C-alpha positions as CSV (number, residue, x, y, z in Angstrom):
1,M,-70.4,-36.4,90.1
2,A,-71.7,-38.9,87.6
3,S,-72.9,-36.2,85.3
4,G,-69.5,-34.4,85.6
5,R,-67.6,-37.6,84.6
6,V,-69.8,-38.0,81.6
7,V,-69.0,-34.5,80.4
8,A,-65.3,-35.1,80.8
9,M,-65.5,-38.3,78.7
10,A,-67.4,-36.5,76.0
11,I,-64.8,-33.8,75.8
12,C,-61.9,-36.3,75.5
13,L,-63.7,-38.1,72.7
14,V,-64.1,-34.9,70.7
15,V,-60.4,-34.1,71.2
16,A,-59.4,-37.5,70.1
17,I,-61.5,-37.4,66.9
18,G,-60.2,-34.0,66.1
19,C,-56.5,-35.0,66.5
20,A,-57.1,-38.0,64.2
21,Y,-58.6,-35.8,61.5
22,I,-55.8,-33.3,61.6
23,G,-53.1,-36.1,61.3
24,N,-54.7,-37.8,58.4
25,G,-55.0,-34.5,56.5
26,A,-51.3,-33.8,57.0
27,S,-50.1,-37.1,55.6
28,H,-52.2,-36.6,52.5
29,M,-50.6,-33.1,52.0
30,A,-47.1,-34.6,52.3
31,A,-47.8,-37.2,49.7
32,S,-49.1,-34.8,47.3
33,E,-45.8,-32.6,47.6
34,E,-43.4,-35.5,46.6
35,P,-42.3,-35.3,42.8
36,A,-43.4,-38.0,40.5
37,S,-40.7,-40.3,39.4
38,S,-39.7,-40.7,35.8
39,P,-40.4,-43.9,33.9
40,S,-36.8,-44.6,33.4
41,E,-36.0,-44.2,37.1
42,Q,-38.7,-46.6,38.0
43,T,-37.0,-49.4,35.9
44,L,-33.6,-48.8,37.3
45,S,-31.8,-50.8,40.0
46,P,-31.1,-48.5,43.1
47,S,-27.3,-49.1,42.5
48,V,-27.4,-47.9,38.7
49,E,-27.0,-44.2,38.1
50,P,-29.2,-42.5,35.5
51,S,-26.3,-41.2,33.4
52,I,-24.9,-44.7,32.8
53,A,-28.3,-46.0,31.9
54,R,-28.6,-43.2,29.1
55,T,-25.3,-44.4,27.8
56,H,-26.5,-47.8,27.4
57,D,-29.7,-46.7,25.9
58,A,-27.8,-44.7,23.1
59,P,-26.4,-46.4,20.0
60,A,-23.2,-48.3,20.6
61,T,-20.8,-45.8,18.7
62,A,-18.3,-45.2,21.5
63,S,-14.9,-46.9,21.4
64,P,-14.0,-49.1,24.3
65,N,-11.7,-46.3,25.8
66,P,-13.8,-43.1,24.8
67,S,-11.8,-39.8,24.7
68,K,-12.9,-36.4,25.5
69,H,-12.0,-35.1,22.0
70,P,-12.2,-38.1,19.6
71,T,-10.0,-38.0,16.6
72,S,-10.9,-38.5,13.0
73,P,-10.9,-42.1,11.7
74,P,-7.4,-43.0,10.0
75,T,-7.1,-42.6,6.2
76,P,-6.9,-46.0,4.6
77,E,-3.5,-46.8,2.9
78,I,-3.6,-46.5,-0.9
79,A,-2.1,-49.5,-2.8
80,F,-0.2,-48.0,-5.7
81,T,-0.4,-50.0,-8.9
82,P,3.0,-50.0,-10.8
83,I,2.9,-48.5,-14.3
84,P,2.9,-51.4,-16.8
85,T,6.2,-51.9,-18.6
86,V,6.0,-51.4,-22.3
87,A,7.5,-54.2,-24.2
88,P,10.4,-53.2,-26.5
89,S,9.4,-53.1,-30.1
90,Q,11.1,-51.8,-33.2
91,V,9.8,-49.4,-35.8
92,S,11.0,-48.8,-39.3
93,G,11.5,-45.6,-41.4
94,L,13.6,-42.5,-41.1
95,A,10.9,-40.4,-39.4
96,A,10.6,-43.0,-36.5
97,S,14.4,-43.2,-36.2
98,D,14.6,-39.3,-36.1
99,Q,11.9,-39.4,-33.4
100,F,14.0,-41.8,-31.2
101,W,17.3,-40.1,-31.6
102,E,15.9,-36.7,-30.9
103,H,16.0,-37.6,-27.3
104,F,19.7,-38.3,-27.3
105,Y,21.3,-35.6,-29.4
106,D,23.9,-34.1,-27.2
107,T,24.1,-30.3,-27.2
108,C,26.4,-30.0,-24.2
109,F,29.1,-27.4,-25.3
110,F,28.9,-29.1,-28.8
111,G,30.6,-26.6,-31.1
112,A,32.4,-24.8,-28.5
113,F,35.7,-26.8,-28.9
114,P,35.9,-28.0,-32.5
115,D,39.3,-29.2,-32.1
116,Q,38.2,-31.5,-29.3
117,V,35.9,-33.6,-31.3
118,S,36.6,-36.2,-34.0
119,S,37.4,-34.5,-37.2
120,S,37.3,-37.6,-39.5
121,L,36.2,-41.2,-39.9
122,A,39.9,-42.3,-39.4
123,E,40.3,-40.5,-36.2
124,I,37.1,-41.7,-34.5
125,T,38.0,-45.3,-35.6
126,R,41.4,-45.0,-34.2
127,D,40.1,-43.6,-30.9
128,S,37.5,-46.4,-30.3
129,D,38.1,-49.5,-28.4
130,V,35.3,-51.3,-30.2
131,V,33.6,-50.5,-33.6
132,L,30.6,-52.7,-34.4
133,R,27.4,-53.0,-36.5
134,G,24.4,-53.7,-34.3
135,T,20.7,-53.2,-33.6
136,L,19.0,-51.7,-30.6
137,T,17.0,-54.3,-28.8
138,D,16.0,-52.7,-25.5
139,L,16.4,-49.7,-23.2
140,Y,16.7,-49.4,-19.4
141,S,17.5,-46.6,-17.0
142,E,19.4,-46.0,-13.8
143,H,18.3,-43.1,-11.6
144,V,20.9,-40.6,-10.9
145,S,19.2,-37.6,-9.0
146,G,15.9,-35.8,-9.2
147,D,14.4,-36.7,-12.5
148,A,17.6,-37.5,-14.2
149,H,18.4,-41.0,-15.4
150,N,21.3,-42.7,-17.0
151,T,19.9,-44.5,-20.1
152,Y,21.4,-47.7,-21.4
153,A,20.8,-49.8,-24.6
154,T,21.2,-53.3,-25.3
155,L,22.7,-54.0,-28.7
156,S,22.4,-57.1,-30.7
157,I,25.7,-57.4,-32.5
158,V,25.7,-58.0,-36.2
159,D,29.4,-57.6,-37.0
160,V,32.5,-56.5,-35.2
161,L,34.9,-54.3,-37.1
162,K,37.3,-53.5,-34.4
163,G,38.1,-54.8,-31.0
164,E,36.8,-57.6,-28.7
165,P,33.6,-56.6,-27.1
166,R,33.2,-57.6,-23.4
167,S,29.7,-58.8,-22.5
168,R,27.8,-60.9,-20.0
169,E,25.7,-62.4,-22.8
170,P,27.3,-63.4,-26.1
171,G,26.1,-61.5,-29.1
172,R,24.9,-58.6,-27.0
173,L,26.5,-55.3,-25.7
174,V,25.4,-52.7,-23.2
175,V,25.9,-49.1,-24.2
176,Q,25.2,-45.9,-22.2
177,L,23.3,-43.6,-24.5
178,G,23.3,-40.6,-22.3
179,W,21.1,-38.7,-19.8
180,M,17.4,-38.4,-19.7
181,S,14.9,-36.4,-17.7
182,S,12.2,-39.1,-18.2
183,D,12.1,-42.7,-18.0
184,E,12.4,-45.0,-21.0
185,T,8.9,-46.4,-21.1
186,S,7.7,-44.5,-24.1
187,L,10.9,-45.0,-26.0
188,R,10.9,-48.8,-25.7
189,S,8.2,-48.8,-28.3
190,L,10.2,-46.6,-30.6
191,L,13.3,-48.6,-31.1
192,P,14.7,-48.2,-34.6
193,A,14.7,-51.5,-36.6
194,H,17.6,-50.7,-38.7
195,D,21.3,-51.3,-38.1
196,H,23.7,-48.7,-36.6
197,L,27.5,-48.3,-36.8
198,W,28.8,-47.8,-33.2
199,F,32.0,-46.2,-32.3
200,L,32.5,-47.1,-28.6
201,V,35.0,-47.0,-25.7
202,H,35.1,-49.4,-22.7
203,E,34.3,-48.0,-19.4
204,S,37.9,-48.8,-18.2
205,T,39.1,-46.3,-20.8
206,L,37.3,-43.5,-19.0
207,D,39.6,-42.5,-16.2
208,D,36.9,-40.7,-14.2
209,G,37.1,-42.6,-10.9
210,N,33.6,-44.1,-11.2
211,D,33.1,-47.7,-10.1
212,R,31.7,-49.7,-13.0
213,D,30.8,-53.4,-13.6
214,G,33.1,-54.1,-16.5
215,Y,30.5,-54.6,-19.2
216,V,29.4,-51.1,-20.2
217,Y,30.5,-49.1,-23.1
218,H,30.3,-45.4,-23.8
219,M,30.4,-43.2,-26.9
220,T,33.9,-42.5,-28.2
221,D,32.7,-38.9,-28.9
222,Y,29.4,-37.0,-28.9
223,L,26.6,-39.4,-29.6
224,Q,25.9,-37.7,-33.0
225,L,29.4,-38.4,-34.1
226,S,29.5,-42.0,-32.6
227,V,26.4,-43.4,-34.1
228,L,25.7,-43.7,-37.8
229,R,22.4,-45.1,-39.1
230,D,21.7,-47.6,-41.9
231,V,18.3,-46.6,-43.2
232,G,17.4,-48.4,-46.4
233,G,21.2,-49.0,-47.2
234,I,21.9,-45.3,-47.0
235,V,24.0,-43.5,-44.2
236,R,21.8,-41.3,-42.1
237,V,23.6,-38.9,-39.7
238,I,21.7,-37.9,-36.5
239,K,20.7,-34.3,-37.0
240,P,23.3,-33.4,-39.8
241,E,22.0,-29.9,-40.0
242,W,22.6,-29.3,-36.3
243,I,26.2,-30.6,-36.7
244,A,26.8,-28.4,-39.7
245,G,25.6,-25.4,-37.6
246,A,27.8,-26.1,-34.7
247,L,30.9,-27.0,-36.7
248,S,30.6,-26.9,-40.5
249,R,29.2,-28.8,-43.5
250,T,32.5,-30.3,-44.3
251,H,33.1,-31.6,-40.7
252,Y,32.8,-35.4,-40.1
253,P,30.3,-37.0,-40.2
254,V,28.1,-34.5,-42.3
255,P,29.7,-35.6,-45.6
256,L,28.6,-39.1,-45.0
257,E,25.0,-38.3,-45.2
258,G,23.3,-40.0,-48.1
259,T,26.2,-42.3,-49.0
260,S,26.3,-46.1,-49.1
261,F,26.2,-47.8,-45.6
262,E,27.9,-51.0,-46.9
263,A,30.7,-48.9,-48.4
264,L,31.1,-47.1,-45.1
265,V,31.3,-50.5,-43.2
266,E,34.1,-51.7,-45.5
267,R,35.9,-48.4,-45.2
268,V,35.9,-48.7,-41.3
269,R,37.0,-52.2,-41.5
270,D,40.0,-51.2,-43.5
271,L,40.8,-48.3,-41.2
272,A,40.5,-50.7,-38.1
273,G,42.9,-53.0,-39.7
274,G,45.7,-50.4,-39.5
275,A,44.4,-48.4,-36.6
276,S,46.9,-47.3,-34.0
277,V,46.5,-47.8,-30.3
278,R,44.1,-45.2,-28.8
279,V,46.1,-42.2,-27.3
280,A,43.9,-40.0,-25.2
281,S,46.4,-37.2,-25.2
282,A,46.6,-37.1,-29.1
283,R,44.2,-34.1,-29.2
284,T,45.4,-30.6,-28.5
285,A,44.5,-28.7,-25.3
286,P,41.1,-27.0,-25.2
287,T,40.8,-23.8,-27.1
288,M,37.7,-21.6,-26.5
289,H,35.8,-20.8,-29.6
290,E,32.9,-18.5,-30.4
291,P,29.6,-20.4,-29.8
292,R,27.9,-21.2,-33.1
293,D,24.2,-22.0,-34.1
294,R,23.8,-25.2,-32.2
295,F,26.0,-24.6,-29.0
296,A,24.5,-25.0,-25.7
297,A,25.8,-25.2,-22.2
298,C,25.3,-28.5,-20.2
């Protein structure tokens, strides 16, 4: 009996040792099968997701409200610098005067209706509200449409031969020179320094329905017939050869080219003294004529 008990105890001991060995080996195998954690995961708090952590590790370029499709940064606004205004200045000489008036010679149907333009010095004096001797001192423009502008000149009055000029500023007068497709910036530095003889009508005389300010004058006729230049004491007609081509060499004012300007002034003064009241209907009804060399449509 005793020997049998000893044998049984020995068998139990062997079984216990074997079970302990098997259990310890299994635990080592389970530990070796677990994946190694990354360094970044070891430093994270259990409540922080890896994707958020990577966002914080990246450079801070995202906006506070990141979008799925970010837009390009807005284009900065460009500050436009106004073009400097050229100060008005006067130039002397016939060539400079020709260069200035080249921009204002009016070809619009000029020569198509010869009986509808002033045929003599007496006629244009009679039809004018104001005739004066004056010098250009400045230009400015008024936008009309597209690239077209009404161009106005300020005159310094030297002598009034007919009428009573209306003006905001004593000794000054505003005259519309015509239409231009460019601004007056370049021409302000080309103002002729010499005197001119101006044949003008007040804006109230023009029954065209336009609202005006009461201080603007317009050419009595085509500009090249309404402005005569004093260059060195000699009358200089604006483009006399063009006028001769459109009308004739004997038509006003071509014969005045090269004559004494002072004699012209006194002649107009005499004509103005006996000038009749302007009658707009004095001219005959329009008659179509064959276009001549310098005729052009508007």
